[in-house]
C-alpha positions as a LaTeX table, in Angstrom:
\begin{tabular}{lrrr}
\hline
Residue & $x$ (\AA) & $y$ (\AA) & $z$ (\AA) \\
\hline
Unk1 & $-0.17$ & $-0.26$ & 0.14 \\
Unk2 & 1.50 & 3.56 & $-1.22$ \\
Unk3 & 1.91 & 5.76 & 1.88 \\
Unk4 & 0.96 & 9.58 & 1.35 \\
Unk5 & 3.43 & 11.12 & 3.92 \\
Unk6 & 6.38 & 12.25 & 2.44 \\
Unk7 & 9.52 & 10.28 & 3.74 \\
Unk8 & 11.97 & 13.02 & 3.50 \\
Unk9 & 12.48 & 16.63 & 3.61 \\
Unk10 & 10.56 & 18.84 & 5.40 \\
Unk11 & 7.02 & 17.34 & 5.19 \\
Unk12 & 8.60 & 14.25 & 6.60 \\
Unk13 & 7.12 & 13.16 & 9.64 \\
Unk14 & 10.42 & 13.03 & 11.13 \\
Unk15 & 10.63 & 16.56 & 10.77 \\
Unk16 & 7.17 & 17.50 & 12.01 \\
Unk17 & 9.23 & 19.77 & 15.41 \\
Unk18 & 11.07 & 21.81 & 12.28 \\
Unk19 & 8.36 & 22.39 & 10.42 \\
Unk20 & 6.54 & 23.45 & 13.77 \\
Unk21 & 9.39 & 25.85 & 14.15 \\
Unk22 & 9.44 & 26.76 & 10.95 \\
Unk23 & 5.73 & 27.26 & 10.96 \\
Unk24 & 5.91 & 30.09 & 13.64 \\
Unk25 & 8.71 & 32.09 & 11.61 \\
Unk26 & 6.18 & 31.83 & 8.56 \\
Unk27 & 3.11 & 33.13 & 10.58 \\
Unk28 & 4.99 & 36.20 & 11.66 \\
Unk29 & 6.11 & 36.89 & 7.98 \\
Unk30 & 2.49 & 36.16 & 7.43 \\
Unk31 & 1.39 & 39.10 & 9.93 \\
Unk32 & 4.37 & 41.43 & 9.00 \\
Unk33 & 2.85 & 41.51 & 5.41 \\
Unk34 & $-0.85$ & 41.83 & 5.98 \\
Unk35 & $-0.35$ & 44.52 & 9.15 \\
Unk36 & 2.63 & 46.35 & 5.87 \\
Unk37 & $-0.20$ & 46.23 & 3.90 \\
Unk38 & $-2.77$ & 48.25 & 6.34 \\
Unk39 & $-0.45$ & 50.89 & 7.05 \\
Unk40 & 0.58 & 51.33 & 3.47 \\
Unk41 & $-2.94$ & 51.82 & 2.95 \\
Unk42 & $-3.45$ & 54.42 & 4.94 \\
Unk43 & $-0.32$ & 56.12 & 4.22 \\
Unk44 & $-1.06$ & 56.26 & 0.65 \\
Unk45 & $-4.47$ & 57.75 & 1.59 \\
Unk46 & $-3.99$ & 60.62 & 4.24 \\
Unk47 & $-1.39$ & 62.52 & 2.84 \\
Unk48 & $-1.50$ & 65.75 & 1.19 \\
Unk49 & 0.64 & 68.15 & $-0.66$ \\
Unk50 & 2.28 & 67.84 & $-3.98$ \\
Unk51 & 5.47 & 66.31 & $-2.74$ \\
Unk52 & 3.24 & 63.39 & $-1.42$ \\
Unk53 & 2.25 & 62.20 & $-4.55$ \\
Unk54 & 5.42 & 60.15 & $-5.43$ \\
Unk55 & 5.70 & 58.77 & $-2.27$ \\
Unk56 & 1.94 & 57.70 & $-2.32$ \\
Unk57 & 2.02 & 56.38 & $-6.21$ \\
Unk58 & 4.82 & 53.89 & $-4.68$ \\
Unk59 & 3.13 & 52.59 & $-1.86$ \\
Unk60 & 0.31 & 52.16 & $-3.45$ \\
Unk61 & 2.19 & 50.02 & $-5.76$ \\
Unk62 & 3.98 & 48.10 & $-2.55$ \\
Unk63 & 0.42 & 47.44 & $-1.54$ \\
Unk64 & 0.09 & 45.11 & $-3.98$ \\
Unk65 & 3.16 & 43.36 & $-3.68$ \\
Unk66 & 3.42 & 42.94 & $-0.37$ \\
Unk67 & $-0.46$ & 41.55 & $-0.35$ \\
Unk68 & 1.28 & 39.28 & $-2.80$ \\
Unk69 & 4.18 & 38.38 & $-0.58$ \\
Unk70 & 0.68 & 37.77 & 2.46 \\
Unk71 & $-0.57$ & 35.89 & $-0.01$ \\
Unk72 & 3.05 & 33.29 & $-0.68$ \\
Unk73 & 3.41 & 33.15 & 2.66 \\
Unk74 & $-0.52$ & 31.90 & 3.25 \\
Unk75 & 0.29 & 29.10 & 0.49 \\
Unk76 & 3.37 & 28.04 & 2.45 \\
Unk77 & 1.85 & 27.65 & 5.68 \\
Unk78 & $-1.02$ & 25.42 & 4.15 \\
Unk79 & 1.54 & 23.48 & 2.28 \\
Unk80 & 3.64 & 22.61 & 5.54 \\
Unk81 & 0.38 & 21.93 & 7.11 \\
Unk82 & 0.00 & 24.71 & 9.05 \\
Unk83 & $-3.29$ & 26.61 & 9.30 \\
Unk84 & $-3.15$ & 30.29 & 7.97 \\
Unk85 & $-4.22$ & 32.38 & 11.21 \\
Unk86 & $-7.47$ & 34.35 & 10.93 \\
Unk87 & $-7.31$ & 38.04 & 11.77 \\
Unk88 & $-8.50$ & 37.17 & 15.81 \\
Unk89 & $-5.42$ & 36.42 & 15.87 \\
Unk90 & $-3.36$ & 39.51 & 14.83 \\
Unk91 & $-1.67$ & 41.35 & 17.57 \\
Unk92 & $-0.18$ & 44.89 & 15.74 \\
Unk93 & 3.46 & 45.90 & 16.20 \\
Unk94 & 4.17 & 48.34 & 13.65 \\
Unk95 & 3.87 & 51.83 & 15.91 \\
Unk96 & 6.92 & 53.45 & 13.39 \\
Unk97 & 3.78 & 53.21 & 10.37 \\
Unk98 & 1.09 & 54.92 & 11.86 \\
Unk99 & $-0.11$ & 57.93 & 10.12 \\
Unk100 & 1.61 & 60.87 & 11.10 \\
Unk101 & $-0.52$ & 63.76 & 13.22 \\
Unk102 & 0.21 & 66.49 & 10.19 \\
Unk103 & $-0.93$ & 64.78 & 6.70 \\
Unk104 & 2.14 & 66.65 & 5.28 \\
Unk105 & 4.55 & 64.98 & 7.32 \\
Unk106 & 5.94 & 62.83 & 4.22 \\
Unk107 & 9.18 & 62.17 & 5.89 \\
Unk108 & 7.76 & 60.48 & 9.00 \\
Unk109 & 5.92 & 57.96 & 6.39 \\
Unk110 & 9.28 & 57.34 & 4.62 \\
Unk111 & 10.94 & 56.53 & 7.90 \\
Unk112 & 8.26 & 54.11 & 8.96 \\
Unk113 & 8.27 & 52.49 & 5.63 \\
Unk114 & 12.44 & 52.69 & 6.00 \\
Unk115 & 11.46 & 50.79 & 9.58 \\
Unk116 & 8.89 & 48.37 & 8.28 \\
Unk117 & 11.46 & 47.08 & 5.42 \\
Unk118 & 14.27 & 46.85 & 7.52 \\
Unk119 & 12.45 & 44.83 & 10.02 \\
Unk120 & 11.53 & 42.39 & 7.20 \\
Unk121 & 14.59 & 42.02 & 6.09 \\
Unk122 & 16.05 & 41.03 & 9.05 \\
Unk123 & 13.29 & 38.85 & 9.97 \\
Unk124 & 13.39 & 37.22 & 6.20 \\
Unk125 & 17.32 & 36.27 & 6.70 \\
Unk126 & 16.42 & 34.48 & 9.46 \\
Unk127 & 13.90 & 32.92 & 8.02 \\
Unk128 & 16.70 & 32.07 & 5.06 \\
Unk129 & 19.38 & 30.97 & 7.51 \\
Unk130 & 16.30 & 28.51 & 9.19 \\
Unk131 & 15.65 & 26.91 & 5.89 \\
Unk132 & 19.30 & 26.61 & 4.57 \\
Unk133 & 19.59 & 22.58 & 4.83 \\
Unk134 & 15.88 & 21.92 & 6.00 \\
Unk135 & 13.67 & 23.31 & 3.27 \\
Unk136 & 15.05 & 24.40 & $-0.01$ \\
Unk137 & 11.29 & 25.49 & $-1.36$ \\
Unk138 & 10.92 & 28.11 & 1.44 \\
Unk139 & 14.17 & 28.87 & 1.59 \\
Unk140 & 13.89 & 29.98 & $-2.48$ \\
Unk141 & 10.57 & 31.86 & $-2.32$ \\
Unk142 & 12.05 & 34.16 & 0.98 \\
Unk143 & 14.80 & 34.72 & $-1.23$ \\
Unk144 & 12.87 & 36.40 & $-4.12$ \\
Unk145 & 10.40 & 38.17 & $-1.30$ \\
Unk146 & 13.78 & 39.29 & 0.80 \\
Unk147 & 14.52 & 40.78 & $-3.19$ \\
Unk148 & 11.49 & 42.74 & $-3.09$ \\
Unk149 & 11.83 & 43.83 & 0.25 \\
Unk150 & 15.29 & 45.29 & $-0.38$ \\
Unk151 & 14.33 & 47.25 & $-3.46$ \\
Unk152 & 11.65 & 48.77 & $-1.38$ \\
Unk153 & 14.11 & 49.65 & 1.42 \\
Unk154 & 16.47 & 51.12 & $-0.79$ \\
Unk155 & 14.09 & 53.24 & $-3.06$ \\
Unk156 & 12.68 & 54.73 & 0.06 \\
Unk157 & 16.33 & 55.44 & 1.58 \\
Unk158 & 16.48 & 57.32 & $-1.51$ \\
Unk159 & 13.32 & 59.35 & $-1.02$ \\
Unk160 & 14.63 & 60.23 & 2.42 \\
Unk161 & 18.06 & 61.84 & 1.47 \\
Unk162 & 16.08 & 63.67 & $-1.27$ \\
Unk163 & 14.21 & 65.31 & 1.55 \\
Unk164 & 17.17 & 65.53 & 3.90 \\
Unk165 & 18.70 & 67.30 & 1.69 \\
Unk166 & 16.00 & 69.49 & 1.02 \\
Unk167 & 15.76 & 70.37 & 4.72 \\
Unk168 & 12.48 & 68.69 & 4.88 \\
Unk169 & 13.49 & 66.18 & 7.79 \\
\hline
\end{tabular}
């Protein structure tokens, strides 16, 4: 009789503990992306001013990419025999991405995005390190997502340098 349980890799029975640890890392990544989407929606809607338009447009593009990342994490959680958590499990952490008091404070938004991307980069490097020699599929997926996050961070660092050069910090 054929077995439906894989005999090797991260899905194998003897990898259950590693898989559970990986699922925790992936759930954190999932929530980071979901929270970022919520904050990017707010921060792409609230700002005022002519100079804000480039930031708004960039965030609107990033929303779709971050949502795609969340979907990838959710799919991988399911593939690893996990359950994608529902909204009642959500606990916000990104206080730095809250909308500024002044809707013209674009520097606050830029700095918040940089901090969010820095946190994602740090966590995704941790996931990649965990996956080395354990789960090449998740490792490859997270490497691709990491590339996107590094690009977002680099773009917003450029925005910040421009604002600081103009004395808008």
